[in-house]
N, C-alpha and C positions, 0 to 999 in steps of 0.2 A: 579512077573513073568515076566521077560524081556528075551526075545530070536530071534534069527535069523531066518530067516523062507527062505527056498526055493521054487521052486517048484517041486513038487514030481507027479507032474499025467498030465506033457504035453505028453504025448502017448494018453491020453483019450483025447485030444481036438478036434473033429470033424471035419471036411475039411468046410463044409461050415459055423461053428464058425469060424473059422482060417481065412478063406476069407471074412467075415463080419468085424469081426475086423478089419484085416489090410485095407478094403475099409475105412471105418472110421478116421482109424489114416494119411490116405493118405488125405483124404479130412481135417481133422483138420489141419495138415501139410500146405497141398495147400493155407488155410485161413491165416496161419501165413507170408506166401510167400505174398500173396493178398495184406493186409494192410500193409507190407513192404515198396510196391510198393507203396501203396496208400499213406500211410505215406510221403513219399518221393518227391510226385507229387501234394502233398496236395487237394487231392481226399478228403481224410480221417484226419479232423483236431481234431481227442479226443483225448483220455488217454488208449492207448493198452500197456498192459502187455505181451510181446510175453511168449510164452508156448513151443517154438520149446527144444525138447530133453526131455521134460517130457511126452509126449504120451503114453507111456509104461503104466504110475500110472494109468491116467484117463480111458483108456480105460479096463482096469483090474477091477480095483473099478467098473465101472458100471454092468460088464460082471456078477459080484457076485450078484448085487443085483436082488431081486424081484418086479416085478411092482406094488405094495403096497408100498415100501418105499420112503421115501422121502429122498431128496438130499437138502442141505445147499452147495453149489457148491465152486469149488476153483477158484481165482479169476482170473489166469494165463491162459493163451490160451484160444482155443476155444474148447479142447479136450474133455470137461465132458459134453457137454452138445450135442454136434455130436456124443459121442459115447452113450449117451443115448437116441440117436435117433429123437432128433430135426433134422428140414429140415435145411439144409446150408441158405437157403433163408433167414429165418426166425432169424437167429445168426448175418448173415451180415446185412441184413436190419436192424436192430436193432441197430448196432453199427454206422450206418449211419443214424441214427433219422429216418426212414422213415416209415409210416406207417403201411407196411407189413411187418414189423417183430414186434416181440413176446410181445414186451409190447405195440406197436401201436406207436412208434414214442419219447414213454418216454425213452428212454436209451441211446439217440444219446450219442456217444462220450464214452461211459464207459458202459463196458457189466452190463447190468442186464437181462439175459433172465429167462426169467420164462413161465414154462408150466405146471398147475398142476397136469395135466390127467399123464405125464411122469415124475411127483415126484420131478420135477424142482422146487423146493421153492421159489428161487431168490438168492435175497443178501442184506446184510446191506449196510449202506451207508460208514462205514469203517472196517476196518478189525479190527478182533476177534469179531466181532460180529455173525459170523455163531456158536461161540460155544453156546452162548444164545437163540439168535433164533433156532439155533437145539434143545436143551436145552429145551425150552418151546414146540417145536411140538413133542418130544420125550413125554412130560406130558401128551402133549392132546392125542396122541393114547396109555395110559396108562390109564388114565381115562375113555376115551370113550371106550377101547377095542379093538381098531383097530387093525390089524395087520400088521408086518412089522415093519422095524429100521428106524431109522433116520441118515443119514451121512453130520457130519459136517467139512468139508474140510477146512482145513486151511497151511498154510507154515510156514517155522522152525522161523521165525522172531517175527510172532503171536502167538507162542507156548509161547511166553513170557509176553503176554497180561495179564492181572488180570482176564477176562472173562475166559480163560482158567481155571485157577485154582477156580475160582468163581463155574462156570458151573456142573464142574467134580465133586463137594465135593458133591453139590444138588445132582446130577444123581447118585452118587455113593449111598447117601442116600436110595433115592427112588427106586433102580436100574433100572432107566430109559433105555428103547431102546435105546442106544444113541453109533455110532459108532463116535469116534474119526479120521479122516485121515488127516496123516501129510505126505504133502508134502514135503520133507526138501532137496531144493536144494543146500545148505551150505550158503545161502546170506541171509540176509538181509537188500535189498537194496545196499550198498557197504560195509556190516559190516560182516565179516563170523559169522558163527554159533560157530564155535572152537576157537573165539576168546572170545565169551560171554559164554558159555555154560558150566557151570559147571559140566555136563555128557556131555558124548561121545555121546549120543543119544537122542532123545526126547523120545523115547519109554521108558528108563529108570527110569521116572519120574511117569510111570505107578505105581510100589511099593509100592509110599507115598501111595497113593487112593486105595491100597488092590484090583486091577484089572490089568488082563491080559493085556502086553505091546509087540509087536513086531516089529522088523526090519525087510522090506524086501528089496529087489532088484528092483529099481522103474523102471530099465531099461528093464523090465522082465515082459510084461504084463503077462503072463500065470503064473508067480509067483506072482503077485500083485492080478489076481483072486483069486488063493487058499487062500493065505493069507486071503482075506478080507471074503472069503466063507466059514472059521473058523470062523472068527471073527463074522458073522450074524447066526452061528447055535449056536454059545455061548449066544450072544442077546436074541433070539427068544425063546432060551429056561429059560429065565427069571432069567439069571446068571447077570442081571446089565452090564454098557459101558465094553467098550475095545478100546486098542489104538493101531490104525496100522499106523507104520512111514515107508514109501516108500522113499529110500533114491535115487535121481536123479540126472538130473543135465537140468541147462538152459543155450543154447549154445549161448544167446545172451546178450544184459542188461536188467535191472531192466525195462525199457520204450525204445521202440523205441527212438534213439538217445545218449543214454548212451553207451558209446564205452567200459564201463569196464576197464578202465585202473588199478583197485584196485586187478583186479585177477592175480595170479600169471603166469606166461608165461606155464610152464609145468601142469596146471590145469586137461585140460579136454586131458590129455596123454594117461590116458586109456581106455576114454569114448565111449561107444557103442551107437549105433543110435539104439533106441528100436524099428523105424520101420524094422529095417535090422533084428535085435534080432526075431520079431515075424515073418518078410519074411522068416527067415531061413527054417519054418517050410513049405514053400510052395515051388511047382518049379520056375523055373526062368517064364517061359512060363506063368503061375498065375499071379506072380507077376507083369507080365508087363501088363497084361488084366487087371486085377482088375485096376493098376495106371492109366492106360489111361479112363476107363472108371469113373474114380472117378474125373480126372479132366476135362472131358469132363462135367461132372455134375456141380462141381462146376463152369466153366465157365458160363451155363447156367442159375445157383443161384446168382451168380453176376448182371449178368446184369438186371436180376428180380429184384433183391435188390434197383440197382442202376436206374431203371426206376419206383422203387415204389412211392408214394407220397409225400412233404413234410409235415408233420402236420400242423393244424389250430390252432388257440388258444383256440377253446373248446376242444382239447386232454385233456386236464387238468385235464378235471372231467370224461374224460372216467373209467369208471369202479371204481370208489371214491363213488358212491350213486347206491345205485338199490331200488326202490321202494315195487316190489314183485317179486317175483319167475316167475310171468304168463309173465314178459316184453319180447319182442324178445332179439334174444342169439346177444350181440353187436360186436361180434366177424365172423360174417357171411358176413360179408363184405371183410374178407380175400381172400385169391388167393384158391380153391381147394386144399386140400391136405396141406395145408397151417396152417389151423385153430388151436388152443391149442386144445388139444384131437386128431389130424392128425391120430397117431397111432393106434388107436382103437375105431374110430366114433367120437361123440360127446359122451362124458362118462357125465353120469348124477354128481351133485355138489357129493362130497363124505362128510359125515357126518362133524360135525364142534361141538365145545365146546356148541352154543348157542342152538345146538340141546338137548344137553342131551344124555346119554350113548344111551338110546332107550332099547329094550325089546330084541332085539337080539345080543344085543353086550356085553359078560359078562364082569364084571368090573375083573381088576384086583386087588389083595390086594394093596392099596396105604396106605403110612404112613401119617395120620393126619393130618392136620397143627394146630400149638397151637391154644388151645382158651382163649380167652378172658378175661376167670375165671382161668385160668390153668396157673401158674407161668411157665418161662422158666427155672430157675434154684431155687435151693432151697439155703437160706441163712446156712452159717454155724450153724450149732445147729438146725435148724430146722426140 
């Protein structure tokens, strides 16, 4: 089943919710501007995939999720961690390779933001790993009986990876609580989606696996929020995976320095800025006040990140091993309000597979793995 979704509940969005969404979108757009300047003057010498123009998708996705949900985030831009509630200081410092970033200096140059208390589970080393890592997280939730869903975020180019199909086949068989979230900006680096795809949308492919697939306007944050909320209801009801495709635009190139000569001159003729789309639900005075506050916060966070220490060689061992749960918190040296877990305090470690399901974690029915003494198939005539 494939359909196109539009938001039908804009009027139900409360003003504080709209203001917070708008505030975080402005911060994420400001980070884009900041790293464009820092790339030009060599303050930043890493690898950054701009997400300017795609903020409506990320903020809408995060606003539909619950605290117990987990995210394998999409690699483009900064909106996903900012929308989820991560401090701008953690986001910026991580890109700069400072120890006051979310990975304590391990993620410098390329974004690898992590905060398990926010459900931000990080990312793999290559595109396409969100599918399999997200599938593994979803399997863990099912086996442990833990609530919530897992979001595997990816772009249209990554939908052509084998991991997309291999993971989804297994996730459907086991009815895993997995949401495939595709941000389709129409370009896989410099190759257009229309040129390489046999289907007009990624969502159409859901029918091959017998799961729902929906396409939504990615420039409309509230439409995305509503579509993802519907998908989440389907998943938590035990019906298995769901695919949501947001149709969006990236205003810049694949990376800073990519001038985009491969793009048609009129491609953005109908472009609608997602910040303006959401901002249209607020008065001009409110928009201006929120923008001033967000940019002031961003300026302070940028300076705090720049002032952060450069990691030493021993950083490579941080969080690799832990002898016991009685050892002191290794993140205690981070600034107050910037430690992982800052949104709700120092949250206890969530249950993991090594703990077993526990007496208070009812198992969902899981199709058993094949036994060694049971053949995977029958021979003809057997």
